[in-house]
BABAKE-925164 format. One record per residue (C-alpha): residue in three letters; x negated, y, z. Coordinates in pm, whole numbers, padded with zeros to 5 digits, always signed. Last residue first. Layout:
ALAXYZ;...
end
This chain:
LYS+02458-04256-19853;THR+02206-03983-19984;LYS+01952-04085-20198;GLU+01605-04055-20130;LYS+01430-03809-20393;LYS+01185-03938-20622;ARG+00841-03768-20525;VAL+00674-03486-20803;ALA+00354-03368-20905;VAL+00342-03165-21261;TRP+00231-03198-21569;GLU+00111-02986-21875;ASP-00197-02957-21712;ILE-00312-03239-21724;ASN-00366-03334-22110;VAL-00277-03611-22186;HIS-00370-03980-22283;PHE-00070-04217-22271;PRO-00032-04569-22109;MET+00253-04833-22184;ASN+00398-05019-21920;GLY+00681-04808-21810;ILE+00542-04442-21834;LYS+00185-04468-21744;VAL-00017-04194-21792;VAL-00372-04122-21846;ALA-00589-03817-21746;ARG-00802-03511-21914;LYS-00826-03176-21777;ASP-01163-03294-21584;LYS-01104-03704-21573;LEU-00780-03859-21414;GLU-00665-04240-21402;SER-00354-04368-21330;LEU-00094-04110-21310;THR+00262-04249-21270;GLY+00535-04111-21556;VAL+00833-03912-21570;GLN+00959-03782-21917;HIS+00980-03393-21896;ASN+01009-03291-22235;VAL+00810-03006-22241;THR+00678-02965-21851;ASN+00574-03367-21793;ARG+00633-03465-21440;VAL+00358-03676-21208;LEU+00447-03952-21018;SER+00125-04059-20814;GLY-00162-04343-20825;VAL-00480-04103-20931;ILE-00405-03752-20843;PRO-00187-03461-20916;THR-00249-03160-20774;ASN+00010-03061-20468;GLY+00369-02889-20519;THR+00601-03217-20457;LEU+00843-03101-20682;GLU+01198-03307-20690;TYR+01259-03632-20869;ASN+01620-03826-20929;LYS+01892-03506-21042;ASP+01574-03311-21162;ALA+01494-03500-21371;LYS+01792-03561-21562;ARG+01866-03199-21575;ALA+01494-03181-21764;ALA+01577-03467-22018;ALA+01896-03299-22094;ALA+01708-02969-22138;ASN+01424-03212-22371;THR+01677-03330-22571;GLN+01802-02967-22653;LEU+01490-02831-22719;GLN+01474-03166-23003;LYS+01745-03076-23112;LYS+01649-02664-23163;ARG+01373-02806-23340;PHE+01584-03057-23575;LEU+01773-02682-23647;VAL+01460-02518-23770;ASN+01325-02828-24017;GLU+01691-02854-24105;ALA+01661-02516-24253;ALA+01333-02623-24416;SER+01443-02867-24625;ILE+01762-02708-24736;VAL+01479-02441-24824;ASP+01321-02689-25038;GLN+01651-02787-25152;LYS+01706-02483-25346;ASN+01421-02482-25597;GLU+01443-02189-25763;ALA+01370-01951-25503;LYS+01447-01599-25442;LYS+01773-01570-25276;TRP+01735-01850-25042;ASP+01364-01791-24998;GLN+01524-01426-24821;ILE+01793-01679-24635;ILE+01528-01825-24509;GLN+01350-01524-24406;LYS+01585-01451-24193;PHE+01649-01876-24041;LYS+01308-01802-23932;ARG+01272-01465-23689;GLU+01598-01625-23556;THR+01477-01966-23499;ASP+01161-01758-23318;ARG+01372-01542-23098;LEU+01595-01849-23001;TYR+01220-02064-22976;ASP+01076-01767-22722;LEU+01414-01726-22525;GLU+01415-02142-22482;GLU+01058-02157-22370;LYS+01121-01860-22082;LYS+01404-02073-21949;ILE+01203-02361-21909;VAL+00900-02228-21763;ASN+01148-01992-21554;GLN+01279-02312-21456;LEU+00901-02443-21342;ARG+00850-02202-21074;LEU+01209-02184-20954;THR+01074-02554-20839;GLU+00794-02472-20734;HIS+00912-02182-20496;GLN+01186-02398-20404;GLN+00915-02686-20325;ARG+00757-02397-20102;LEU+01042-02266-19907;LYS+01074-02659-19780;GLU+00728-02693-19672;LYS+00703-02408-19487;ASP+01096-02477-19281;ALA+00932-02681-19069;LEU+00611-02460-18998;ASP+00795-02109-18976;GLU+00925-02184-18633;TYR+00590-02293-18453;ASN+00377-02014-18656;ARG+00588-01771-18509;LYS+00539-01921-18122;LEU+00244-01940-18209;LYS+00201-01575-18307;GLU+00418-01468-18035;ASN+00157-01624-17739;GLU-00125-01493-17913;LYS+00035-01139-17891;ILE+00135-01216-17520;LEU-00206-01284-17447;LYS-00370-00960-17664;ASP-00125-00719-17497;LEU-00236-00927-17140;GLN-00583-00805-17176;LYS-00545-00482-17367;GLU-00267-00356-16992;LYS-00573-00516-16800;ASP-00848-00262-17012;SER-00596+00037-16972;LEU-00591-00018-16625;LYS-00955+00011-16549;VAL-00923+00297-16739;SER-00664+00464-16576;GLN-00858+00397-16201;GLN-01181+00615-16409;GLU-00947+00888-16541;THR-00833+00926-16160;GLN-01121+00882-15987;HIS-01266+01230-16215;LEU-00964+01372-16208;MET-01024+01376-15852;LYS-01358+01518-15838;ASP-01317+01759-16102;LEU-01020+01887-15814;LYS-01277+01854-15526;PHE-01530+02012-15710;HIS-01349+02365-15831;GLU-01260+02373-15471;ARG-01488+02343-15334;GLN-01767+02566-15566;THR-02071+02430-15724;LEU-02407+02544-15560;GLN-02399+02255-15285;ARG-02343+02063-15615;ALA-02620+02195-15837;ARG-02842+02101-15562;GLU-02804+01744-15555;ILE-02810+01751-15942;VAL-03165+01907-15859;ALA-03286+01668-15593;PRO-03161+01405-15851;PRO-03428+01519-16116;LEU-03237+01540-16458;GLY-03294+01210-16681;SER-02943+01278-16959;ARG-02725+01016-16802;GLN-02767+01155-16438;ALA-02601+01504-16621;ILE-02372+01322-16760;ALA-02262+01220-16550;PHE-02311+01553-16258;THR-02060+01719-16515;TYR-01833+01458-16637;SER-01572+01738-16765;SER-01306+01553-16616;GLY-00995+01483-16801;PRO-00640+01606-16776;LYS-00315+01370-16723;GLY-00043+01254-16965;ILE-00195+01124-17313;SER-00526+00912-17297;LEU-00751+00946-17596;GLN-01005+00704-17623;TYR-01349+00737-17767;LEU-01514+00534-17518;PRO-01794+00796-17376;GLU-02062+00667-17234;LEU-02193+00651-16822;LYS-02206+00264-16862;ALA-02068+00236-16485;GLU-01864+00562-16586;ASP-01708+00509-16929;PHE-01464+00770-16969;ALA-01170+00870-17201;MET-01093+01175-17313;ALA-00823+01354-17186;GLY-00458+01506-17263;ASN-00285+01762-17067;PHE+00066+01871-17181;ILE+00198+02231-17254;GLY+00592+02209-17345;ASN+00672+02431-17041;VAL+00406+02574-16868;LYS+00363+02471-16473;GLY+00219+02125-16509;ALA+00040+02164-16827;MET-00099+02458-16636;VAL-00396+02319-16415;LYS-00570+02153-16765;LEU-00561+02542-16885;ASN-00689+02626-16499;LEU-00982+02396-16525;TYR-01162+02482-16834;HIS-01338+02258-17032;THR-01129+02292-17289;THR-00969+02145-17661;ILE-00670+02285-17784;ILE-00421+02109-17949;GLY-00055+02253-18111;LEU+00267+02343-18193;ALA+00429+02746-18186;HIS+00723+02806-18027;LYS+00661+03147-17952;LYS+00676+03098-17587;ALA+00444+02843-17620;LEU+00183+02994-17829;ASP+00154+03359-17513;GLU+00136+03104-17216;VAL-00203+02915-17450;ILE-00347+03316-17534;ALA-00271+03360-17153;GLU-00477+03064-16993;ALA-00756+03162-17235;PHE-00783+03470-17154;ALA-00784+03415-16755;GLY-01040+03126-16771;GLY-01275+03363-17066;LEU-01295+03594-16735;ASN-01346+03315-16519;PRO-01621+03132-16778;ASP-01748+03456-16871;SER-01765+03403-17289;GLY-01856+03187-17499;SER-01654+02983-17442;GLY-01218+03105-17450;LEU-01075+02751-17608;GLU-01337+02538-17674;ASP-01208+02400-18013;ILE-00861+02580-18046;PHE-00615+02429-18303;PHE-00248+02520-18481;LEU+00052+02380-18632;THR+00281+02685-18765;LYS+00676+02635-18806;GLY+00744+02726-18439;ASN+00597+03110-18507;ALA+00310+03229-18514;PHE+00127+03517-18663;ASP+00044+03838-18419;MET-00041+03582-18101;PHE-00279+03338-18403;HIS-00407+03672-18549;LYS-00462+03786-18213;MET-00665+03497-18165;ASP-00871+03503-18435;GLN-01017+03801-18341;LEU-01050+03723-17981;HIS-01297+03394-18156;ALA-01459+03677-18324;SER-01479+03886-18044;TYR-01645+03604-17859;THR-01940+03471-18070;SER-02036+03801-18163;LEU-01941+04068-18427;GLU-02129+04223-18579;HIS-01971+04250-18906;GLU-02237+04149-19152;ILE-02322+03906-18842;SER-01997+03761-18791;GLN-02017+03447-18580;THR-01717+03198-18583;ASP-01929+02927-18389;GLY-01713+02611-18483;ILE-01335+02534-18469;GLN-01045+02802-18505;VAL-00755+02642-18724;MET-00447+02807-18831;LEU-00157+02570-19045;GLN+00160+02760-19212;LYS+00477+02675-19313;PHE+00465+02331-19105;ILE+00702+02017-19249;GLY+00675+01653-19003;VAL+00493+01392-19022;GLU+00637+01057-18888;SER+00465+00753-18786;ASN+00605+00426-18834;GLU+00399+00290-19115;ASP+00102+00273-18845;ALA-00183+00516-18933;PRO-00473+00606-19194;ILE-00253+00847-19414;LEU-00080+00848-19827;LEU-00151+01154-19951;GLY+00093+01398-20083;ALA-00123+01711-20007;GLN+00144+01767-19695;ALA+00035+01402-19596;MET-00286+01510-19620;LEU-00301+01825-19407;GLN-00123+01646-19133;LEU-00385+01392-19181;LEU-00649+01633-19094;GLY-00557+01825-18857;VAL-00407+01489-18678;THR-00791+01393-18702;LYS-00968+01727-18638;MET-00815+01737-18307;SER-00926+01371-18204;VAL-01283+01419-18338;THR-01228+01809-18131;LYS-01232+01548-17842;GLY-01425+01265-17906;GLY-01665+01265-17582;ALA-02008+01436-17711;ASN-01950+01724-17432;PRO-01730+01520-17137;GLY-01290+01522-17098;SER-00995+01820-17210;ILE-00743+01779-17453;ILE-00454+02054-17418;LEU-00220+01953-17562;ILE+00086+02257-17695;ARG+00411+02169-17777;ASN+00510+01871-17561;GLN+00943+01889-17593;ARG+00987+02065-17910;ASP+00715+01810-18073;LEU+00372+01686-18087;THR+00293+01303-18027;LEU+00006+01156-17965;ASN-00151+00783-18039;LEU-00510+00732-18218;PRO-00749+00444-18297;ILE-01048+00373-18213;THR-01283+00250-18545;THR-01438-00113-18472;LYS-01821-00066-18682;GLY-01896-00272-18950;GLY-02134-00019-19120;GLN-01883+00048-19435;LYS-01625+00004-19192;ASN-01828+00253-18933;HIS-01827+00545-19220;LEU-01456+00475-19365;TYR-01278+00466-19080;LEU-01447+00811-18974;LEU-01391+00999-19321;PRO-01028+00858-19274;HIS-00974+00971-18870;TYR-00757+00720-18771;ALA-00391+00678-18656;LYS-00221+00398-18428;ILE+00080+00577-18375;LEU+00080+00956-18474;GLN+00471+01137-18393;VAL+00370+01524-18542;MET+00666+01760-18539;PRO+00806+02047-18733;HIS+01105+01966-18878;PRO+01218+01832-19208;SER+01082+01507-19077;ILE+00895+01268-19334;HIS+00819+00916-19208;PRO+00456+00798-19244;MET+00350+00577-19562;ASN+00047+00414-19448;ALA-00319+00435-19534;ASN-00627+00177-19498;MET-00930+00377-19611;ASP-00982+00190-19914;ALA-00609+00130-19963;ALA-00527+00428-19968;LEU-00834+00533-20209;LEU-00665+00428-20477;ALA-00293+00433-20414;LYS-00363+00865-20462;ALA-00621+00737-20744;ARG-00322+00577-20905;ILE-00087+00876-20874;TYR-00365+01094-21016;ASP-00403+00818-21319;TYR+00018+00858-21298;ILE-00027+01251-21373;GLY-00269+01224-21608;CYS-00074+00948-21858;LEU+00213+01192-21817;HIS+00064+01513-21864;TYR-00108+01357-22262;TYR+00239+01214-22338;SER+00379+01590-22258;GLU+00164+01698-22433;LEU+00197+01465-22750;LEU+00561+01557-22754;THR+00458+01915-22726;ALA+00234+01865-23062;PHE+00511+01604-23227;VAL+00544+01847-23573;SER+00147+01882-23600;LEU+00159+01507-23704;ASP+00283+01577-24031;ARG+00057+01884-24105;THR-00228+01694-23936;ALA-00166+01389-24207;GLN-00159+01632-24474;MET-00494+01797-24341;LEU-00669+01470-24351;ILE-00523+01341-24670;ARG-00667+01664-24784;HIS-01036+01647-24617;ILE-01042+01254-24731;GLU-00960+01364-25097;ARG-01229+01668-25042;SER-01488+01387-24943;GLU-01376+01164-25208;ALA-01468+01420-25487;ARG-01825+01505-25338;GLU-01896+01141-25366;LEU-01792+01062-25740;MET-02033+01400-25799;PHE-02281+01236-25610;ILE-02246+00879-25715;GLU-02285+01044-26074;ASN-02542+01208-25967;ASN-02688+00856-25919;LEU-02651+00782-26246;GLU-02812+01000-26397;THR-03147+00959-26213;THR-03142+00522-26182;GLU-03323+00518-26472;GLU-03562+00835-26364;PRO-03709+00626-26080;GLU-03674+00823-25744;ILE-04023+00896-25680;PHE-04150+00851-25316;VAL-04559+00937-25303;THR-04786+00697-25067;LYS-05154+00793-24978;GLN-05122+01123-24825;SER-05137+00994-24520;ASP-04829+01149-24405;SER-04622+00998-24696;GLU-04510+01191-24985;GLY-04187+01368-25131;HIS-03931+01302-25375;LEU-04121+01339-25686;ILE-03847+01307-25952;GLY-03829+00980-26207;LYS-04176+00881-26427;VAL-04400+00606-26254;VAL-04742+00705-26467;ARG-04848+01022-26240;LYS-04755+00888-25928;TYR-05020+00581-25946;GLU-05292+00669-25779;ALA-05055+00775-25507;LEU-04923+00453-25501;VAL-04514+00411-25527;ALA-04260+00363-25303;ALA-03948+00345-25490;THR-03643+00641-25441;ARG-03310+00580-25279;ARG-03186+00872-25259;GLY-02963+01113-24964;ASN-03274+01322-24927;LEU-03523+01081-24907;PHE-03425+00643-24875;SER-03685+00378-24863;GLU-03864+00185-25183;SER-04188-00074-25186;ILE-04299-00086-24772;ASP-04617-00234-24868;ALA-04728+00027-25151;LEU-04618-00019-25549;TYR-04769+00009-25805;GLY-04895-00355-25863;LEU-04754-00354-26222;LYS-04534-00695-26115;ASN-04423-00436-25832;LEU-04282-00172-26128;LYS-04117-00389-26312;ARG-03885-00539-25988;LEU-03889-00215-25876;VAL-03731-00078-26177;GLY-03512-00362-26225;ASP-03358-00324-25789;PHE-03332+00034-25917;VAL-03088-00101-26236;ARG-02895-00297-26060;ARG-02861-00104-25698;ALA-02789+00199-25986;GLU-02464-00019-26121;HIS-02323-00161-25777;ARG-02342+00177-25680;VAL-02105+00319-26013;LYS-01874+00030-25951;GLY-01825+00080-25624;LEU-01809+00532-25682;GLU-01523+00431-25964;SER-01299+00224-25756;ARG-01351+00467-25409;ILE-01285+00725-25700;THR-00891+00567-25784;MET-00827+00443-25476;LEU-00863+00802-25281;GLU-00641+00940-25592;ARG-00408+00672-25590;SER-00385+00794-25200;ALA-00411+00642-24861;THR-00439+00333-25004;ASP-00849+00332-24952;ARG-00791+00391-24621;VAL-00882+00674-24374;ILE-01157+00510-24151;GLY-00998+00587-23806;ARG-01191+00271-23631;GLU-00790+00172-23617;ASP-00719+00225-23980;VAL-00688+00556-24141;VAL-00335+00701-24381;THR-00006+00497-24364;THR-00179+00430-23931;VAL-00156+00731-23890;VAL+00185+00893-23984;ASP+00367+00575-23889;ALA+00234+00508-23570;ILE+00383+00856-23469;LYS+00703+00848-23630;LYS+00739+00535-23372;GLU+00822+00804-23137;TYR+00875+00675-22740;VAL+01067+00828-22548;MET+01019+01039-22175;ARG+01284+01214-21994;GLU+01337+00948-21748;THR+00972+00884-21741;LEU+00885+00998-21417;SER+01166+00832-21277;ALA+00966+00552-21303;LEU+00715+00621-21069;HIS+01060+00724-20819;PRO+01217+00392-20880;PHE+00936+00094-20856;LEU+01135-00241-20890;GLU+01444-00088-21030;ASN+01376-00266-21369;HIS+01004-00468-21398;LYS+01039-00547-21739;LYS+01211-00182-21877;PHE+00882-00039-21652;TRP+00612-00201-21831;LEU+00796-00115-22194;LEU+00783+00228-22092;ILE+00389+00210-22014;ASP+00321+00014-22290;ARG+00484+00284-22518;ILE+00311+00557-22359;ASN+00008+00373-22405;LEU+00128+00349-22796;ALA+00162+00730-22795;LEU-00177+00821-22672;GLN-00328+00516-22897;TRP-00135+00724-23171;CYS-00336+01116-23070;ALA-00665+00868-23027;VAL-00605+00739-23360;LEU-00570+01081-23494;GLN-00892+01196-23358;GLU-01084+00929-23481;GLY-00975+00979-23860;THR-01047+01395-23767;LEU-00799+01652-23681;VAL-00745+01949-23936;SER-00641+02223-23868;GLY-00401+02410-24175;ALA-00157+02572-23879;ILE-00290+02604-23483;SER-00045+02368-23315;LEU-00187+02101-23389;LEU-00493+02201-23306;LYS-00414+02251-22948;ILE-00318+01880-22890;GLU-00675+01771-23054;LYS-00859+02025-22762;GLN-00604+01894-22517;LEU-00669+01535-22600;ASN-00938+01431-22353;ARG-00965+01025-22325;THR-00823+00778-22011;PHE-00551+00607-22232;ASP-00481+00256-21991;ASN-00204+00296-21874;PRO-00070-00018-21839;PHE+00013-00130-21456;HIS-00104-00409-21445;ASP+00054-00703-21280;ASN-00161-00918-21023;GLY+00003-00763-20699;LYS-00182-00582-20448;LEU-00208-00255-20701;ILE+00158-00244-20774;ASN+00195-00179-20408;LYS-00039+00115-20365;PHE+00141+00245-20701;GLU+00476+00235-20466;ASN+00355+00368-20179;THR+00190+00645-20452;GLN+00505+00756-20553;LEU+00711+00739-20229;LEU+00404+00967-20077;GLU+00490+01260-20417;ARG+00921+01183-20372;GLU+00870+01250-19986;LEU+00698+01530-20050;HIS+00938+01681-20312;ASP+01234+01669-20107;ALA+01030+01776-19779;ARG+00962+02130-19949;THR+00611+02270-19779;HIS+00386+02182-19970;PHE+00029+02191-19991;ARG-00152+02217-20280;ILE-00406+01971-20472;ASN-00557+02250-20753;GLU-00915+02108-20805;VAL-00710+01774-20732;ARG-00500+01800-21010;GLU-00770+01934-21249;ARG-01003+01535-21172;ALA-00604+01366-21273;ASP-00591+01606-21635;ASP-00931+01531-21681;THR-00932+01115-21662;ARG-01028+00896-21457;CYS-00997+00972-21078;LYS-01089+00787-20813;GLN-01433+00989-20762;MET-01262+01257-20745;LEU-01031+01129-20459;LEU-01373+01075-20272;ALA-01425+01466-20317;CYS-01089+01589-20249;ILE-01098+01395-19821;LYS-01426+01543-19843;ASN-01256+01901-19908;PHE-00989+01760-19637;GLU-01283+01841-19374;LEU-01046+01995-19098;SER-01328+02300-19151;GLU-01284+02290-19488;ALA-00930+02327-19521;ALA-00899+02646-19265;ASN-01175+02785-19532;ALA-00909+03008-19622;PRO-00914+03103-19206;TYR-00625+03104-19143;LEU-00381+02852-19399;GLN-00047+02936-19554;MET+00125+02557-19661;MET+00253+02626-20028;GLU+00588+02778-20151;VAL+00710+02670-20482;LEU+00744+02979-20725;PRO+01123+02900-20915;MET+01076+02837-21305;
end
């Protein structure tokens, strides 16, 4: 088989830096089978669009199944790897319980195949996993012939076993009869202790007072801790117990032989059972992904074969789950990286959400390329990247005596050496850890080089020269984290198209620094630097105010559209509900007819067999007439249904006293006159009938057209 190409990550812990390991931990909790857990442990980031799309569609289909009421029958969760391996080893023996487990696995596959047959083309991508799968009925035959549902070997498994167990039953009965007689005798003589009897060494013994141990004849098996009681097997039962022991040994040998033969018969299906086991694991893995998607309100994005990211109303999944648990709102993210806008420079205040926004994009990209649905609008689009490079946090290396900045530059060297048009990168605080002027210069040079290589990525920074680059270098654009200066707190909202102020003085004011110190810092700040930051500051505040007004307007527009839709839907709502109710009733009638035909076919087959065997043919003829009469009754009911459909229509309301009601079986129409719980009285004409209200539905007379 050809090797499947996977996304290359740098550094090795890049996925952990983006917290993908926490997503895997949540996914692991949803798994019920060891096979599914193993798939989570070995999860990979694929680079083939068709493969990813297939995985995402399968998960999306399973998410839709979870929304409905029709349970998907993948309930087999036992690990059968050991049993399947034993089937491939000559001379191995499976226990009765293990044989039953193999049978249950086969039944689970049968139920899955029947489920897809019932649901036709509704879930094509999930059904495609069963294209080459067949249910082998012989597996059930092999197992159920020798063991019952509890795994106990049947008496009928062999003639020899039936004989042994029959004889064993007789001897045990005789041993009980003799032993009970001995106990009665010893009790009359006053030799027994309070507990009267016990089992020791697999033998039924009498509990005799120690002073009579030499009087009672038999085999001494032990004594109590107090030495006041001894346990004696009476000599009257010794031979019977010996015979029981020998029969039990013979029974064990025969059971072992039967299980060995059953294991040998089942071994021809070892490969098929292994494929059954892995298919159940695959469906459990897909189910786990669907459950996780439901928790984080995730959807399937569009997949593009080209490197690009377009996220609409996207959330960081871990932040979303945390806020959801605390009843808080998570601010959505809207962002696009493509050939025209390749590198986003995010600026803004510390603790304003720059790193979270960057991690959101990286984590959702990893999730998508791992076949997971992402918490974003379904109109979002995710491309395919073959490399993902991350530089987040302190990368100082004590072992190699590297400072934070030196380690940072080594990472940047790898980025520039290997980045290309199929690379997605993330750099947090580019150039930090060095002299501001020199660090800014190096950062600018690095960004220019990455832009020339057509790599896509996000960079967070406080450097003003990087903010200015967006207007000079093709493919680089700005983004800012919004800040509410009035409240002196971040808004955690990313705005695309303009750089952001670091709000250094505003944050210093919030932290409680003396006003004189803040003012002196303003005087010492370079004029040009402060002027640009002030301009960014003013622009951003105006943008925040404008954004609030846009939100209010958008809210009003949505409310207006909602009212309009409600008004348009109101006229058709009642009609649609009636159509659904009529269709439901017709489906009930069709199902009854189908069930009747199947039952009639079975009865006629039995009648034919009875005809061949019976001496009194008249009894068989009477049975046939009963079947035919039932068919005539159904035909009469069907005619009554057509007549009722012509004159009455369903209201869909709950029947109340005084309303017209129609029987769902014989379709008679009457008036509901009394109702108590499920019992009711319906008048048909002037005749009252006591009925079960569950078999009646509310109707009204149709208006006759002129």
